[in-house]
N, C-alpha and C positions, 0 to 999 in steps of 0.2 A: 231652197228646195228641201238641201241638205242642210239644215244648220249649224250640227253639231259638227263640226271640221273634223274635230281628232278623229269622231268614228267612221266618220265617210273616208279619210283618208288612212285608215288602217284598212279600209275593208278596199281602195283603190291601193295602196300598196301591197298587199296580199296578190291581189288582182291578179299586179304583175309580172309578180315572181311565180305566179303559175301556168305561164304562158304556155311551155314545154308539155305541162304535163295534162293541157286543156289541149294539145293538138295529138297529144294522143288519143284521147278517147274521143275527137271527132274523126281519124280515123276508123275507128272500133262501128263510128257508128255510120259512116260511108260503109262498113262491108255490109252493116245489118241492113241497112238500107236495101242494101242490092238482092241481100237470100228473100227478104219480105218481099220487095218487086219481080224477083223470079217467080218465086212460087204463084204469085197472084196472077201473071203471064203462064207460065205453065200448067194451074188449071185453069184457064180461057174464063178468067170472068167476064161477067157480062151484068148490063144493066140488068137484066130479067132477074140475076138474083137478089135483089134487092127487093123485091117483092114478098109481102106478108102472108103468112099462114095461119092458121085457127083449127080450131079443134083436134083430132088426132095429129095431123101435120103430118100425114101419109105424103109422099112423095115431093117433100120440099126440098127444094133443089139446091136455094140458097144455103140451107145449113149443111148440108150433106159438102157442098163446095168452101163451104166455111172452115168445115173440120179435116179437109183433104189439105187447104193450104195451110191448116196450125199444124199438121201433121208434118209436111213437108219441112216448111219454116223451123223448126222443129228437130227435126233427125229423126222422128218418131213414125211408126208404121202406122198408127191410126192415135184418131185424137176424137173427145168428146169433148163441143165447147156449145154451151147451154145457159138459157136467160133462168132456168129452174134451178142451177148451183148458184147458192143466194151469196156464198164468201167464199175466201180462200179455205175456212175451216171445215166448210160443207165440203168443199172440195178434198180436201186430204180427209175427211172420215169417211167418204164415200170408195176414197180409195182404200182405205183400211178396212171398211168393211164390208168391203167386195170384193179383199184379194184374201182375207186373212178367215180361218175358220176355227172352230171348237176344237183344240186343244192343240192348236198352235202356240208359238210365243214369236213375236219379236224384239227386234234388240235397237235401241235409239243410239247410232254410231258418234253423237254430237253433244250427250247429254242431254238434262234436261228439254223437253217440248217446250214452245211456246204456250203460255198458261192456257189459251183454250183448250188446244191440245191436250194437252196435260190430265185437266180435269175431265175430259172425253174418255179417256184410255178406263180412267178408273182408279189412280193410283190414292188419290184422295175419296173420301168420302162425299164430297162437294156434291154429286150427283148420282150418288151410289141409287140401283132402284130404277133411274131413268132409261137404262139398256148401254150403261158402259159397254168396252171391250170386256174388262175382266167379268160382266156379268154372263156374258158369254161361253166362257171356260179360253178367253186366250189370252195370253200371260207377255208382258212385262218385262224387260229387260234391258239396263243401262248404264253405256258406257259413258265415265266422264271425261271431260277431256282433259289432257292434261295442266299443268300449271301455268303454260305456254300458250294454249288456247286449243292446242293442236289434236286431231284425231289420232287418238291413240289404239294404233292397230293390232298390235300384239295383246292387248286388255281388250279388246271385241271380237277377237280368234278366240277368247278362252270364253264367254258368252253365248260364243256360238252350240248349236249341237243338231242333232239328227232333226227336232221337234221345230230348227229356227226355220219361220215362213220367208222370212221381210230381215231386210237391215231397212232404217227408215235414217234419213238423212233431214236435217235442217239445213236448207242452205245461211239464212239469212242467221242475225244475232238477237233478231225477236228481244223480248226484253232482258238481256245479258251482256256484260262486259267483257266481249269478246268481236275480235275481226268475223267476218262473214269465211262459210266457206269458200274456197273455191271451185272451180269449175275441174283442174289440175286434181286439187284436193279430194275433188269426188270420184275423177279417172281414178285415182288411186285406192279409191277405196271400193270401187268396183272390182279393179285385179285383183283387189285383195279376199273378196270375199266370193267371190268366182272364181276362183282356187281354190276353197275350203269346198266348195259344193256347188257347178253350176246354173241348179235349179233354186235357191235361196234368188228372191226380189230383190233387186236395189229401188227401194222408192224414196223417192226427195219432195220434201214441200221447198216449191222453188221461188215460192214469194217474196217481190222484190228484186230478183234475180235476174227477171229478166232481159237479153239486149243492154247487160252489161259487160259483158264476154261478146265474141265471136260465134259462142257454139252454149249450147248448153248442156245442161245433164244429158237428155237423150242422146245425145249428140257423140256423147263420151262413154255410151255404154249402160245407162242406167235405163233401168226395165219398166218403168214409169214417173212421172213427174207431176205435180198439180198445182193452178196458185188460181188467182182470182182476177178478173177483167177488168175492176176497177182500181187495178195497181197497175204495174208495166204493161201488160200487152192490152190494154183498152186503149193508152194514149191519150187518157183524159173525156174522151166519148163515148165511151162504153157506161149506159146506166146499169148494170147488175150486169151478172153474169159470174160465171167462172168456168176451165177448159179441166182437162185431163187427159193426158196425151203419151205414149212410149208403144210397148211392145202391143200384138195386137190381142194375144193371149191373156193378156192383164186389161187390156178396155174394154174387150167383151162382157169380163167380171164386172165390171165397176159400172155401162153401161146396163147391165142386168140387175144391178143394186140401183143406179136412179130411178128407173121403171120396174120392170118385171122380167124376168127371165123368159120368160116367152115374147116379147115382146122389142128388147134391148133398145137398140139404135131407131129402130122405123116407125118413133113416135117422140112429140117432142114436138108442137109449133115454133115456130121462129117468133111470134107473135110482134113480126115487124124490127126485128132487132139486128139482122144480115146488116144490113150499112151503114151503122156506127160502130159494131164490131169489127169491120174488115177497114175501114177508112180510119179507126182507130188503131187496129192494128199498122196499117201502113206511116201512120202519122208515130207510131211508139218509139221506134230507133231514135228519132231527133227529141220527141218529150222523154223516155230515158234518161239521154245524154245530158239535157238542162238541169232535169236533176241533180243529175251526177254532180256537173262542176258545181252544181249550188250548193250540193254538199261537201264537198274540195273545200270550196272558201270558206264557207262556214268553220271547216275543222281547223283550216289554217288560222283565221282569226282570232278565235276560241282560243288554240294553243296559244294563241301570241298575249291573249291576255292573263293566261296560267291556269285556265281547266284544262283536265285529261278530258281526254277525246280518242274516242275508238271507231271508225280507224282513224289513225294520222294523216293528216293533206298525204303525205307523198307514199302511203301503205298499197296494199295491192286493195284494189275493190271488186267486192262481187256481191253486194247488194246498195241500194239507193238510200240504208239508215244512217245517218250518225250521231253518232251518242255522243250527250255532251255532259259531265260527272260535276255538279255543282257542291255537294254538299249540303247544300243548303233547300232545304222547300220553300224560303220564300225568293229565291233566288228561281228558282224552278217555275213556280205560278209568275211570276215577272217574266221570265223568258217568254210564256206561254202564251201572256197577255199581249205581249208583241207581236206575237207573228200573227193572233186572232186580230190586232187592231190593225196591220195590216195585210186580211183578208177583203179578196172581194166580195163577200156577203157576211152577212153577221159581222159585220166590222164593231160594232159599236158593243158588243158581247163581251162578257170579263171573263172568260173559261175560270170552273170551279171543279174540283175534284170529287166525285161521285161515287155511289159503288155500281160497278158495270156488271152484265151477266160474264161470267165466267172466270172474272178475275176476286183475288182475295181479296186486296186492297182498294182501298178508290184509288181512280184514275182522274188525273187533267187531261185532257185532250182541248187544244185549241185546233180548230180546223172549217174556218169559214168556206167553204168548198161548193163549188154547184152542182156535186154528187154526192149524198151523204154518204161518209165512211169510204169517200174514194183516197186513196195514200196515193197515189200519183201524184193529185195536187197536194199542194205543202200545208204539211204539219202538223204539228209537235203533240207529244203526249207524254205524260209520266206516271209509273204506279208510284205513290207517293210514300215510299218507301227507303231506304236508307239503302247506298250510299245518292240518296236524289237526283234520278238521269233522266236528265230530257233526252228522248229517242226523236227525233226529224227527220221526216221523209218526203219525199217527191219536190212537187215543184213545172209547174207546167211551159212556164218561162225559166229559166237562165237570169233573168231582169227580175221577177217578180219576188226570188229567193235572194236573190242582194238587195234589194228593197227591205224584206221582213229582218234580212240579218241587221242591216242598218239599225233601224228601231228597236230591236233587240240588242244591239250594243250601246246604240245611247242612253237605254233603259239601264243599263251595267253600271253605263260609267258616269250617270249624274249630268 
């Protein structure tokens, strides 16, 4: 099966050296499993809650229970968990447009946001005229990270004034070469911002970060956070949807933006999604742990081959993304081709770079997934720009990541 003995030997040797690190993450997964289980038991989840609703969705008890469970799991006062939220970008956009008003400004504490969010803010002209934040008189300010990739609290404070409504934090790396922002750092940002003015809202883009630690941003004081259900919290079972949770006053505003101010939470049929949402959430701590250990193994092996990786195998983790710097567009394509060939779906396809909505450069994406765009399933992608970095994420099982890594290393070694 594993005919390339050198590639397989490198992976097995790396795996053996990671046992103690893996054990630490297994312990976190156990704690996270308990908090999900406890929330389901406390809210008296029952089989009747899996019944589908249609039409307006009035009195959808399953939808309401799902949102109560999410709020409890993430230490929030209230949550929206809906199939009508089409992606992580949409969830973040709902939070921004639901809370911010003309004349407000908001500050990114973590430098330039992910490509699709940056475009929607209106910093570039790409989507001007389509309803970007700047068209509605909302000002954006950016606090760049330090040379070491840390949040610069002093610089952040200098950008906050009386019109500042929100401080925005992107937890994951996105398409950048830095380690993800840890929950402890987010707690420091919250403390710092609230020390300037208590009413400033701290909003966290939590995509790729759920269940990495034993507490999430809303559990350390963030006012609101958002993410996609086809990333970590859906556990590989949710077929679409997103969540936004946090302080009740914030989620009320976001619910009014999702539907309309007069109906807010009360409408929105669950359309048969409740079972997959909750079963996926139940599996999520274990699935995320598999993806995380796969990322750590990938970092260890690729670093041993001489490539720069972010984060390093022994660095603190705060998302499931593993960046590998190739400095060579062909190696990017080769790596992504190996991941695609190791996929359960469309394994016979060779991924190529193409123009995607919201991105300035062509992007190559290897993603032979059961659910399109599901980045809790193993995938690898790269915007085709120097220094030519592959961003790998996901893995429903650790074994799948290991197999894909073997194929990629075999291809690179020749």
